Structure formats: C-alpha cells, structure tokens
C-alpha positions as CSV (number, residue, x, y, z in Angstrom):
1,M,-60.3,-180.2,108.3
2,K,-63.3,-179.9,106.1
3,L,-66.4,-177.7,105.6
4,F,-69.4,-178.6,103.6
5,C,-71.5,-175.9,101.8
6,V,-75.0,-177.3,101.0
7,G,-77.3,-175.8,98.4
8,C,-80.9,-176.3,99.8
9,G,-82.7,-175.7,96.5
10,P,-85.6,-173.3,95.7
11,G,-87.7,-173.8,98.8
12,D,-89.4,-177.2,98.5
13,P,-87.9,-179.8,100.9
14,D,-88.6,-182.4,98.2
15,L,-86.3,-180.7,95.9
16,V,-83.2,-181.0,98.1
17,T,-80.7,-183.4,96.6
18,L,-80.0,-186.8,98.2
19,R,-76.4,-185.9,98.9
20,A,-77.5,-182.7,100.7
21,I,-80.0,-184.7,102.8
22,E,-77.3,-187.3,103.8
23,L,-74.9,-184.6,104.8
24,I,-77.5,-182.6,106.8
25,K,-78.6,-185.7,108.7
26,N,-75.0,-186.5,109.7
27,T,-73.7,-183.0,110.6
28,D,-72.7,-181.9,114.1
29,I,-73.0,-178.2,113.5
30,I,-75.0,-176.3,110.9
31,F,-74.4,-172.7,110.1
32,T,-77.3,-170.9,108.4
33,P,-77.6,-167.3,107.0
34,T,-80.2,-164.7,107.7
35,A,-80.5,-161.0,106.5
36,R,-81.0,-159.7,110.1
37,E,-80.8,-160.8,113.6
38,G,-84.0,-162.5,114.8
39,K,-85.2,-163.2,111.3
40,P,-85.8,-166.9,110.5
41,S,-83.4,-168.5,108.0
42,I,-85.1,-169.5,104.8
43,A,-82.5,-172.2,104.0
44,L,-82.9,-173.7,107.5
45,S,-86.7,-173.8,107.2
46,V,-86.4,-175.8,103.9
47,V,-84.3,-178.6,105.5
48,Q,-85.5,-178.5,109.1
49,K,-87.1,-181.9,108.9
50,Y,-83.8,-183.5,107.9
51,I,-81.8,-182.1,110.8
52,A,-81.1,-184.4,113.8
53,K,-82.1,-183.2,117.3
54,S,-78.5,-183.4,118.4
55,T,-77.3,-181.0,115.7
56,E,-76.2,-177.6,116.9
57,I,-77.7,-174.7,114.7
58,I,-75.9,-171.4,114.5
59,T,-77.4,-168.5,112.6
60,L,-75.1,-166.0,110.9
61,T,-76.3,-162.5,110.0
62,F,-75.5,-161.2,106.5
63,P,-77.1,-157.7,106.5
64,M,-78.3,-156.1,103.3
65,L,-75.9,-153.1,103.3
66,K,-74.2,-151.1,100.6
67,D,-71.2,-150.2,102.7
68,F,-68.6,-152.6,101.4
69,E,-66.3,-152.2,104.5
70,L,-69.1,-153.0,106.9
71,L,-70.0,-156.0,104.8
72,R,-66.4,-157.3,104.8
73,D,-66.3,-157.0,108.6
74,H,-69.4,-159.2,108.8
75,W,-68.0,-161.7,106.3
76,K,-64.8,-162.0,108.4
77,K,-66.6,-162.4,111.7
78,N,-68.9,-165.1,110.2
79,T,-65.9,-166.9,108.7
80,E,-64.1,-166.9,112.1
81,K,-67.1,-168.6,113.8
82,I,-67.2,-171.3,111.1
83,V,-63.5,-171.9,111.3
84,K,-63.6,-172.3,115.1
85,A,-66.2,-175.0,114.6
86,V,-64.2,-176.8,111.9
87,I,-61.0,-176.7,113.9
88,S,-62.8,-178.3,116.9
89,G,-63.0,-181.5,114.8
90,K,-66.8,-181.4,114.4
91,R,-68.6,-182.2,111.1
92,V,-69.7,-178.7,109.9
93,A,-72.0,-177.6,107.2
94,Y,-73.1,-174.2,105.9
95,L,-76.6,-173.9,104.3
96,T,-77.6,-171.6,101.5
97,I,-80.9,-171.4,99.6
98,G,-80.8,-172.2,95.9
99,D,-77.4,-173.0,94.6
100,P,-74.1,-171.9,96.3
101,A,-72.6,-170.6,93.0
102,L,-75.5,-168.2,92.2
103,Y,-76.0,-164.9,94.1
104,S,-75.3,-166.7,97.4
105,T,-73.9,-165.5,100.7
106,W,-71.6,-168.5,100.5
107,I,-69.1,-167.0,98.1
108,Y,-68.0,-164.4,100.7
109,I,-67.3,-167.1,103.2
110,Q,-65.4,-169.1,100.6
111,R,-63.2,-166.2,99.6
112,E,-62.3,-165.5,103.2
113,L,-61.5,-169.2,103.8
114,E,-59.3,-169.5,100.7
115,K,-57.4,-166.3,101.6
116,T,-56.9,-166.9,105.3
117,Y,-57.4,-170.7,106.0
118,P,-56.3,-172.5,102.8
119,E,-55.8,-175.7,104.9
120,I,-59.5,-176.1,105.3
121,E,-60.9,-178.3,102.6
122,I,-64.2,-177.1,101.0
123,D,-66.8,-179.5,99.6
124,I,-69.7,-177.8,97.8
125,V,-73.1,-179.5,97.2
126,P,-75.0,-177.8,94.4
127,G,-78.7,-177.0,94.7
128,I,-81.6,-176.7,92.3
129,T,-82.1,-173.0,91.3
130,S,-85.4,-171.2,91.6
131,F,-85.7,-170.6,87.9
132,S,-85.1,-174.3,87.1
133,A,-87.9,-175.3,89.5
134,F,-90.1,-172.5,88.0
135,A,-89.5,-173.6,84.4
136,A,-90.4,-177.2,85.3
137,K,-93.6,-176.2,87.0
138,A,-94.6,-173.8,84.1
139,K,-93.5,-176.4,81.5
140,L,-91.4,-173.6,80.0
141,S,-88.3,-174.0,77.8
142,L,-85.6,-171.6,78.9
143,A,-83.4,-171.9,75.8
144,E,-83.2,-174.0,72.7
145,G,-80.5,-174.5,70.0
146,D,-78.3,-171.4,69.9
147,Q,-80.5,-169.2,72.0
148,T,-78.9,-167.1,74.7
149,V,-80.0,-166.6,78.3
150,G,-79.4,-163.6,80.6
151,I,-79.8,-163.8,84.4
152,I,-80.6,-160.5,86.2
153,P,-80.6,-160.3,90.0
154,A,-82.2,-156.9,90.3
155,C,-83.8,-154.2,88.0
156,Y,-82.4,-151.0,89.6
157,D,-80.6,-149.9,86.4
158,L,-83.1,-150.3,83.5
159,S,-80.6,-149.2,80.9
160,K,-78.4,-152.2,81.9
161,V,-81.5,-154.4,81.8
162,K,-82.4,-153.1,78.4
163,H,-79.0,-153.9,77.0
164,A,-79.3,-157.5,78.3
165,A,-82.8,-157.7,76.8
166,E,-81.5,-156.6,73.4
167,S,-78.8,-159.2,73.5
168,C,-80.6,-162.3,74.9
169,D,-83.5,-164.5,73.7
170,T,-84.5,-165.3,77.3
171,L,-84.3,-163.1,80.4
172,I,-84.5,-164.5,83.9
173,F,-85.2,-161.9,86.6
174,L,-84.5,-163.0,90.2
175,K,-85.3,-161.7,93.7
176,D,-87.1,-158.3,93.4
177,G,-90.5,-158.5,91.9
178,R,-91.3,-154.9,92.8
179,Y,-89.6,-153.7,89.6
180,F,-91.3,-156.1,87.2
181,D,-93.9,-153.5,86.0
182,S,-91.0,-151.2,84.8
183,V,-89.3,-154.1,83.1
184,I,-92.4,-155.2,81.3
185,E,-92.8,-151.6,79.8
186,M,-89.2,-151.7,78.7
187,L,-89.2,-155.2,77.0
188,S,-91.1,-154.2,73.8
189,D,-88.5,-151.4,73.2
190,A,-85.8,-154.0,73.5
191,G,-87.2,-156.3,70.7
192,F,-89.7,-158.4,72.6
193,K,-92.9,-158.9,70.5
194,E,-96.3,-158.4,72.0
195,D,-97.0,-162.1,71.9
196,S,-93.8,-162.9,73.8
197,I,-94.4,-165.3,76.7
198,I,-93.8,-163.8,80.2
199,A,-93.9,-166.2,83.2
200,I,-94.0,-164.9,86.7
201,A,-93.9,-166.6,90.1
202,Q,-93.8,-165.3,93.6
203,D,-93.1,-167.2,96.8
204,L,-92.0,-170.2,94.7
205,S,-92.2,-173.6,96.4
206,S,-94.2,-172.3,99.3
207,D,-97.9,-172.6,100.4
208,G,-98.6,-169.1,99.1
209,E,-97.0,-169.7,95.6
210,V,-98.5,-167.7,92.8
211,M,-97.8,-168.4,89.1
212,L,-98.7,-166.4,85.9
213,L,-98.1,-167.3,82.3
214,K,-99.2,-164.5,79.9
215,K,-98.3,-162.6,76.8
216,L,-96.4,-159.4,77.0
217,E,-99.3,-157.3,75.6
218,D,-101.6,-158.6,78.4
219,L,-99.2,-157.7,81.1
220,R,-98.7,-154.2,79.7
221,K,-102.4,-153.5,80.2
222,S,-102.2,-154.3,84.0
223,K,-100.1,-152.9,86.8
224,G,-99.1,-154.4,90.1
225,T,-97.9,-157.7,88.6
226,T,-96.2,-158.5,91.9
227,Q,-95.1,-156.5,94.9
228,K,-93.2,-159.4,96.4
229,Y,-89.4,-159.3,96.8
230,F,-89.0,-163.1,96.4
231,S,-90.2,-163.4,92.8
232,V,-89.0,-164.8,89.5
233,M,-89.8,-163.7,86.0
234,V,-88.9,-165.4,82.7
235,A,-89.3,-163.4,79.5
236,R,-89.1,-165.4,76.2
237,K,-88.4,-163.3,73.1
238,R,-89.2,-166.2,70.7
239,N,-91.9,-168.7,71.2
240,D,-91.0,-171.1,68.4
C-alpha cells in the first residue's frame, strides 16, 4: 500500500517536475486540498492538463481555523478518506501547491498516517517553491557565502519579525501581502539600509502576476504595496 504526495510548484504548469507529471498522468485517484467547500483547488488547477479523464478527483477541505481540536478533526477525517482509497488497491496521489515540506497541508496528513497507518508507504515528490520561482524571475540572489536566510509565513507578530530581520541577511515573506507595508516600516529599525533591495510579487505564476523590484527608501514613501493574500516579498539587507 502506497500513497504519493506530489508538490505542484509555484503555480505555473511548466514548473511542475517531470516525476510529478508522470505520477499524475498514471494515478487512479487524486486528492486535492481547498480552504473551504466549493472553492477551487489551486494545486488542482496547476496540474489539470496532466490529469487523465478516467482519474477520480476528490477535494478535501482544510479550513483556516485557529481551534486546534476542530482542525485535528478535519485532519483525521481527511486522512480516513485517503486511507480508504489506498486500501482499495488504487494508485493514489495527494496534491499540494509549492513544496510538501514547506507550510503545506500535507504534513497533517503525513502525521496522521504515521501514527495510525504505519503500514502505508509514503512517497513524497518535492515541488519548486514560490520564492525560488520568484528569485529566478527577478534575477535575484537569495543568499551568498555565509549569509543567512529567514522564511516568514505571516507578519502578525512584528516583534518576532523584527528579531528575524536583525538576525538574517535576507528575509522571505510568504502568503499574506496585506502586512507588507508594516514590515517595510520596520525593516530600517532592524538594520536594513535605505538602499536595501526589496522585491515583491503577487499572484506569482498567474496571468495577473505583478512584480516590483525597488529600494527600501522608495517603498517607505508609498503605501498599499499589495493587498493580495498570495504575495511574496524578499528583502535583502546587503546588495554586494
């Protein structure tokens, strides 16, 4: 019994790995996550053209809740649905946007499987991350030599963000662009110079993609950098 977890990359079908495409084309059942019932799955939309017409697609809801017990209940129910498919002898894959190891819904499924169904073999296919795709498009170096990198999924606690900014040469902010203005104001207090390079992208790898590459001093003069949730920002403390 085996389950494949497939990383679908940053959103561009051309940035899905060859191994991921091969698995998707030859899968009997595909499970794909969404934040709420009825909402299209981003991961599914990325790889839709690779899916055979005969493949069964099942959407699993992973609600954005703060109640840990309610979340655990959803993880268990979703895991049971996947297990039922695997036990049936079908070839089963679970999709996730980006890479399965980075802020992914997959890890909750994996933990449930390891705890309750250790007999099911897990095969994880990595995916290209959004910030790797962004750095390539912006022709931006994320780190050199002994430089350090911090990855921040959300900016709700600015004191925590400031601590990371003081400790790292490069900061990568993921997911929630609505907080970027507050972060930009904080960066200079954390040791980022006015000529530090700040790169911002929203709706990466989509038709509505927007990319900015500016100095910190220029961004501090403007507000409303982005109001999009799906955004990426890379702040470089040193430009040498």
